C-alpha positions as CSV (number, residue, x, y, z in Angstrom):
1,X,-27.5,-43.7,-118.6
2,X,-26.6,-44.6,-122.2
3,X,-23.0,-44.0,-123.3
4,X,-22.6,-41.5,-126.1
5,X,-20.2,-44.0,-127.7
6,X,-22.4,-47.0,-127.3
7,X,-23.3,-48.0,-130.9
8,X,-26.1,-50.2,-129.7
9,X,-27.8,-47.3,-127.8
10,X,-31.0,-46.0,-129.4
11,X,-31.4,-42.4,-130.4
12,X,-33.8,-41.9,-127.5
13,X,-31.2,-43.1,-125.1
14,X,-28.5,-41.0,-126.7
15,X,-30.6,-37.9,-126.5
16,X,-31.2,-38.5,-122.8
17,X,-27.5,-38.9,-122.2
18,X,-26.4,-36.0,-124.4
19,X,-25.1,-33.1,-122.3
20,X,-26.3,-29.6,-122.9
21,X,-24.2,-27.8,-125.5
22,X,-21.8,-25.4,-123.7
23,X,-22.1,-21.7,-124.3
24,X,-18.5,-21.9,-125.6
25,X,-16.2,-24.8,-126.0
26,X,-13.1,-24.9,-123.8
27,X,-10.2,-23.5,-125.7
28,X,-8.2,-26.8,-125.8
29,X,-11.2,-28.6,-127.4
30,X,-11.7,-26.3,-130.4
31,X,-9.0,-27.9,-132.5
32,X,-10.3,-31.4,-131.8
33,X,-13.8,-31.0,-133.1
34,X,-15.3,-30.3,-136.5
35,X,-18.7,-28.8,-135.6
36,X,-20.1,-26.3,-137.9
37,X,-21.9,-23.7,-135.9
38,X,-25.3,-22.7,-137.4
39,X,-26.3,-21.0,-134.2
40,X,-23.7,-18.3,-134.8
41,X,-25.5,-15.4,-136.6
42,X,-22.4,-13.4,-137.4
43,X,-21.3,-12.5,-141.0
44,X,-20.7,-15.8,-142.8
45,X,-17.9,-14.2,-144.9
46,X,-15.7,-14.0,-141.8
47,X,-13.6,-11.1,-140.6
48,X,-11.9,-9.0,-143.3
49,X,-8.2,-9.7,-143.8
50,X,-7.4,-6.1,-142.9
51,X,-8.8,-6.7,-139.4
52,X,-6.5,-9.7,-138.9
53,X,-3.5,-7.7,-140.1
54,X,-4.4,-4.8,-137.9
55,X,-4.7,-7.0,-134.8
56,X,-1.5,-8.8,-135.6
57,X,0.4,-5.5,-136.0
58,X,-1.1,-4.2,-132.8
59,X,0.1,-7.3,-130.8
60,X,3.6,-7.1,-132.3
61,X,3.8,-3.4,-131.5
62,X,2.7,-4.1,-127.9
63,X,-0.6,-2.4,-127.9
64,X,-1.9,-5.1,-125.5
65,X,0.5,-3.8,-122.8
66,X,-1.4,-0.6,-122.3
67,X,-4.6,0.0,-120.3
68,X,-7.4,0.6,-122.9
69,X,-9.3,3.9,-123.1
70,X,-12.4,3.3,-121.0
71,X,-14.2,6.1,-122.9
72,X,-13.5,4.5,-126.3
73,X,-12.8,7.9,-127.8
74,X,-11.0,6.6,-130.9
75,X,-13.9,4.2,-131.6
76,X,-16.5,6.9,-130.9
77,X,-14.9,9.4,-133.2
78,X,-14.5,6.9,-136.0
79,X,-18.1,5.6,-135.8
80,X,-19.5,9.1,-135.4
81,X,-17.7,10.2,-138.5
82,X,-18.9,7.2,-140.5
83,X,-22.5,7.8,-139.4
84,X,-22.3,11.6,-139.9
85,X,-22.8,12.1,-136.1
86,X,-20.8,13.6,-133.3
87,X,-18.7,11.4,-131.1
88,X,-21.1,12.4,-128.3
89,X,-23.8,10.4,-130.1
90,X,-21.9,7.1,-129.7
91,X,-21.2,5.0,-126.6
92,X,-18.8,2.1,-126.9
93,X,-19.4,-1.4,-125.2
94,X,-18.8,-5.1,-125.6
95,X,-22.2,-6.7,-126.0
96,X,-25.8,-5.9,-126.9
97,X,-27.1,-7.4,-123.7
98,X,-24.7,-5.3,-121.6
99,X,-25.6,-2.0,-123.4
100,X,-29.4,-2.8,-123.2
101,X,-28.9,-3.3,-119.5
102,X,-27.1,-0.1,-119.0
103,X,-29.6,1.9,-121.1
104,X,-32.5,0.4,-119.1
105,X,-30.8,1.2,-115.8
106,X,-30.8,4.9,-116.8
107,X,-34.6,5.1,-116.3
108,X,-36.8,4.9,-113.3
109,X,-38.4,1.6,-112.6
110,X,-41.4,1.0,-114.8
111,X,-43.1,-1.5,-117.0
112,X,-41.2,-2.2,-120.2
113,X,-42.7,-3.7,-123.3
114,X,-40.7,-6.4,-125.1
115,X,-41.8,-7.4,-128.6
116,X,-41.9,-11.2,-128.7
117,X,-40.6,-13.7,-129.8
118,X,-37.3,-12.3,-128.6
119,X,-33.9,-13.5,-127.2
120,X,-34.1,-14.4,-123.5
121,X,-31.3,-11.9,-123.0
122,X,-33.8,-9.0,-123.6
123,X,-35.9,-10.1,-120.6
124,X,-32.7,-10.7,-118.6
125,X,-31.4,-7.2,-119.3
126,X,-34.7,-5.5,-118.5
127,X,-35.2,-7.6,-115.4
128,X,-31.6,-6.9,-114.2
129,X,-32.4,-3.2,-114.5
130,X,-35.3,-3.6,-112.1
131,X,-38.2,-3.1,-114.6
132,X,-41.3,-5.2,-115.0
133,X,-41.8,-6.8,-118.4
134,X,-44.9,-6.8,-120.6
135,X,-44.6,-9.2,-123.6
136,X,-46.0,-7.5,-126.8
137,X,-47.6,-10.1,-129.0
138,X,-48.4,-10.0,-132.7
139,X,-51.4,-12.2,-132.9
140,X,-51.1,-12.6,-136.7
141,X,-47.5,-13.5,-137.2
142,X,-44.0,-13.4,-135.6
143,X,-43.3,-10.0,-137.1
144,X,-42.7,-7.2,-134.5
145,X,-46.0,-6.1,-132.9
146,X,-47.2,-2.7,-134.3
147,X,-47.2,0.2,-131.9
148,X,-51.0,0.5,-132.3
149,X,-51.6,-3.2,-131.3
150,X,-48.9,-3.0,-128.6
151,X,-50.4,0.0,-126.9
152,X,-53.7,-1.8,-126.6
153,X,-52.0,-4.7,-124.7
154,X,-51.3,-2.8,-121.5
155,X,-49.5,0.3,-120.0
156,X,-45.8,0.6,-120.5
157,X,-43.3,3.5,-120.7
158,X,-40.4,1.9,-122.4
159,X,-39.9,-0.8,-125.1
160,X,-37.2,-3.1,-126.5
161,X,-37.5,-4.0,-130.2
162,X,-35.3,-5.8,-132.7
163,X,-34.4,-4.7,-136.2
164,X,-34.3,-7.4,-137.4
165,X,-36.0,-9.4,-134.7
166,X,-34.6,-12.7,-133.3
167,X,-35.5,-15.5,-133.9
168,X,-38.2,-14.4,-136.3
169,X,-35.8,-12.6,-138.7
170,X,-38.2,-9.8,-139.5
171,X,-37.4,-6.1,-140.0
172,X,-38.9,-3.3,-138.0
173,X,-41.1,-0.9,-140.2
174,X,-39.9,2.7,-139.8
175,X,-43.4,4.1,-139.3
176,X,-44.1,1.6,-136.6
177,X,-41.0,2.7,-134.8
178,X,-42.0,6.4,-135.1
179,X,-45.3,5.5,-133.5
180,X,-43.6,3.9,-130.6
181,X,-41.3,7.0,-130.2
182,X,-44.3,9.3,-130.3
183,X,-46.0,7.5,-127.4
184,X,-43.3,6.2,-125.1
185,X,-40.6,7.7,-122.8
186,X,-37.8,5.6,-124.3
187,X,-37.3,3.0,-127.1
188,X,-34.4,0.7,-127.4
189,X,-33.8,-0.9,-130.9
190,X,-31.4,-3.8,-131.2
191,X,-29.8,-3.6,-134.7
192,X,-27.1,-6.2,-134.1
193,X,-27.8,-7.9,-137.4
194,X,-29.0,-4.9,-139.5
195,X,-26.0,-5.2,-141.9
196,X,-26.8,-8.9,-142.5
197,X,-30.3,-8.4,-143.9
198,X,-32.1,-8.2,-147.2
199,X,-32.6,-4.5,-147.8
200,X,-32.6,-3.7,-144.1
201,X,-32.9,0.0,-143.1
202,X,-31.1,1.3,-140.1
203,X,-33.0,3.8,-137.9
204,X,-29.8,5.7,-136.9
205,X,-30.8,8.8,-138.8
206,X,-33.8,9.3,-136.4
207,X,-31.7,9.9,-133.3
208,X,-31.3,13.6,-134.0
209,X,-35.1,14.1,-134.1
210,X,-36.0,11.7,-131.3
211,X,-34.1,12.1,-128.0
212,X,-35.9,9.0,-126.6
213,X,-34.4,6.6,-129.2
214,X,-31.5,4.3,-128.3
215,X,-30.0,2.1,-131.0
216,X,-27.7,-0.8,-130.3
217,X,-25.3,-1.9,-133.0
218,X,-22.9,-4.9,-133.0
219,X,-19.7,-4.7,-135.0
220,X,-18.7,-8.2,-133.9
221,X,-21.7,-9.6,-135.7
222,X,-21.4,-7.4,-138.8
223,X,-17.8,-8.3,-139.4
224,X,-17.8,-12.0,-138.5
225,X,-15.7,-11.9,-135.3
226,X,-17.8,-13.0,-132.3
227,X,-14.6,-13.7,-130.4
228,X,-13.9,-9.9,-130.3
229,X,-16.8,-8.2,-128.6
230,X,-17.4,-4.8,-130.0
231,X,-20.8,-3.1,-129.7
232,X,-22.0,0.5,-129.5
233,X,-25.0,2.6,-128.8
234,X,-26.2,5.5,-131.1
235,X,-28.5,8.0,-129.5
236,X,-29.0,11.8,-128.9
237,X,-26.0,13.2,-127.1
238,X,-28.2,14.1,-124.1
239,X,-29.3,10.5,-123.9
240,X,-25.7,9.2,-124.2
241,X,-24.7,11.5,-121.4
242,X,-27.6,10.2,-119.2
243,X,-26.7,6.6,-119.9
244,X,-23.0,7.2,-119.1
245,X,-24.0,7.9,-115.5
246,X,-24.7,4.2,-115.2
247,X,-21.9,2.9,-117.3
248,X,-18.4,2.1,-116.1
249,X,-16.8,0.8,-119.3
250,X,-14.6,-1.4,-117.2
251,X,-14.7,-4.4,-119.5
252,X,-13.7,-2.5,-122.7
253,X,-10.6,-4.1,-124.3
254,X,-7.9,-2.8,-126.7
255,X,-9.6,-3.9,-129.9
256,X,-12.0,-1.0,-130.1
257,X,-9.0,1.4,-130.4
258,X,-7.1,-0.9,-132.7
259,X,-9.9,-1.6,-135.2
260,X,-11.8,1.8,-134.9
261,X,-10.7,3.1,-138.3
262,X,-10.9,-0.3,-140.0
263,X,-14.5,-0.7,-139.0
264,X,-15.7,2.3,-141.0
265,X,-13.5,1.6,-144.0
266,X,-15.3,-1.6,-145.1
267,X,-17.9,-0.4,-147.6
268,X,-16.8,-2.9,-150.2
269,X,-16.9,-5.7,-147.6
270,X,-20.5,-4.8,-146.6
271,X,-21.6,-4.6,-150.2
272,X,-20.2,-8.0,-150.9
273,X,-22.0,-9.3,-147.9
274,X,-25.3,-7.9,-149.1
275,X,-24.8,-9.4,-152.6
276,X,-24.2,-12.8,-151.0
277,X,-27.1,-12.7,-148.6
278,X,-29.6,-11.4,-151.1
279,X,-29.2,-14.8,-152.9
280,X,-28.3,-17.1,-150.0
281,X,-31.1,-16.2,-147.6
282,X,-34.0,-17.0,-150.1
283,X,-32.1,-20.1,-151.3
284,X,-31.7,-21.4,-147.7
285,X,-35.4,-20.8,-146.9
286,X,-36.5,-22.7,-150.0
287,X,-34.2,-25.7,-149.2
288,X,-35.2,-25.9,-145.6
289,X,-38.9,-25.8,-146.5
290,X,-38.4,-28.9,-148.7
291,X,-37.4,-31.0,-145.8
292,X,-40.1,-33.4,-144.5
293,X,-41.8,-32.1,-141.3
294,X,-40.1,-28.7,-141.5
295,X,-41.9,-25.4,-141.9
296,X,-40.1,-22.1,-142.3
297,X,-41.1,-18.6,-141.6
298,X,-40.3,-15.6,-143.8
299,X,-36.7,-14.4,-143.1
300,X,-35.2,-11.0,-143.8
301,X,-32.1,-11.5,-141.8
302,X,-29.3,-14.1,-142.1
303,X,-31.1,-16.7,-140.0
304,X,-34.3,-18.7,-140.6
305,X,-36.9,-19.5,-138.0
306,X,-38.0,-23.2,-138.5
307,X,-40.6,-25.4,-137.0
308,X,-40.3,-29.2,-136.9
309,X,-43.9,-30.5,-136.5
310,X,-44.5,-33.6,-138.6
311,X,-47.9,-35.0,-139.0
312,X,-48.6,-38.1,-136.8
313,X,-48.9,-40.2,-140.0
314,X,-45.3,-39.3,-141.1
315,X,-42.8,-42.0,-140.3
316,X,-39.5,-40.1,-139.9
317,X,-36.2,-40.7,-138.3
318,X,-36.8,-38.3,-135.4
319,X,-40.0,-37.4,-133.6
320,X,-39.4,-33.8,-132.4
321,X,-37.1,-30.8,-132.4
322,X,-35.1,-32.0,-129.4
323,X,-34.2,-35.2,-131.2
324,X,-33.5,-33.4,-134.4
325,X,-31.2,-30.9,-132.8
326,X,-29.4,-33.6,-130.8
327,X,-28.9,-35.7,-133.9
328,X,-27.5,-32.8,-135.7
329,X,-25.1,-32.1,-132.9
330,X,-23.9,-35.7,-133.0
331,X,-23.4,-35.3,-136.8
332,X,-21.3,-32.2,-136.2
333,X,-23.8,-29.3,-136.7
334,X,-25.0,-26.9,-134.1
335,X,-28.4,-25.1,-134.5
336,X,-30.3,-23.1,-132.0
337,X,-32.9,-25.1,-130.2
338,X,-35.5,-22.4,-129.2
339,X,-36.8,-24.3,-126.2
340,X,-38.6,-21.8,-123.8
341,X,-37.9,-18.8,-126.1
342,X,-40.2,-16.0,-125.0
343,X,-43.1,-15.6,-127.4
344,X,-43.0,-18.9,-129.1
345,X,-46.1,-21.0,-128.5
346,X,-44.4,-24.4,-128.1
347,X,-41.0,-26.0,-128.2
348,X,-41.0,-27.3,-131.8
349,X,-39.0,-24.3,-133.1
350,X,-35.3,-24.0,-134.0
351,X,-33.2,-21.4,-135.8
352,X,-30.6,-21.9,-138.5
353,X,-28.1,-19.3,-139.4
354,X,-27.1,-18.7,-143.1
355,X,-23.5,-19.6,-143.8
356,X,-21.4,-20.2,-146.9
357,X,-23.1,-22.3,-149.6
358,X,-20.9,-25.4,-149.1
359,X,-21.6,-25.4,-145.4
360,X,-25.3,-24.8,-146.0
361,X,-25.4,-27.8,-148.3
362,X,-23.6,-30.0,-145.8
363,X,-26.2,-29.1,-143.1
364,X,-29.1,-29.7,-145.5
365,X,-27.7,-33.1,-146.5
366,X,-27.3,-34.1,-142.8
367,X,-30.9,-33.0,-142.1
368,X,-32.3,-35.0,-145.0
369,X,-30.4,-38.1,-143.8
370,X,-31.6,-37.7,-140.2
371,X,-35.2,-36.8,-141.0
372,X,-35.8,-39.3,-143.8
373,X,-38.4,-42.1,-143.3
374,X,-37.2,-45.2,-141.7
375,X,-36.9,-48.3,-143.9
């Protein structure tokens, strides 16, 4: 096996020797590396300073010495007030996958449609709840399958959708969602990145009229703090009560209570985020599309689905996506290799999150250097 530090090793040998990127780096390694993580789709502006101050104060005051409220009442009241809903319309959790799993467990075993392409975690969550999975395919594009087309692909009683979808970065049309709601027993919509889109529209206002709608939101993603897992479900109060029968809340930490009121007081921060992404997402798409061998797909969220599929006649520095991703990792940049992602037709795809302009420019320069034609 080629050594990663053997300067005479070829790129092919290096790729073969390169270990899989860990899900998270060990704590003692993080200060020793300078990777820029373009696989992290959280808010590129980072956590608001008020959050850091609130957490610091809570630790100094000893909040971490108390057992947290498993019902997340402070969080549920704050989010409910912000969304003009009752606390009983909100259920607090730590991850989108966890909450999708609990929600799916609340229903009898059935066939569940999953609009693809999608995160593998959707299939894991639905499978862990004991359901069978029916991939719902849009034969024209990677946008979410319309309800009309999906209902012709087979029989299913529940569905999991993204708004925006991952990795295709497309928003869910409201009318399409309503058609799903009118025809199915239950509908889960993952809105983990809804605050990080171009003109994205949340479907939260529909929960009062549709008791079969379950919306998953991700405060960790919206506020740039993936190390502090804070997610929640918004649904009709009867649906929340039903899901709670299958939900222990045992992994809830103190931060939901500490940050509850801060989360709903960040209107200016979210507006600044929108102003930034409205310019940076189109710019990033354009620049990625100029790279030799790279094709991009329309993005409405803060990440861009890309395909590296150069023509055989092109003489480039790397031959395929695996080599490109590995070379970027060696250069200090992490991007999502979408190998075996449900709904993608082959393994030439990767996904790039949108970060700050200086970081985006550094990634693009590295990609140009790696992909450029050999001398």
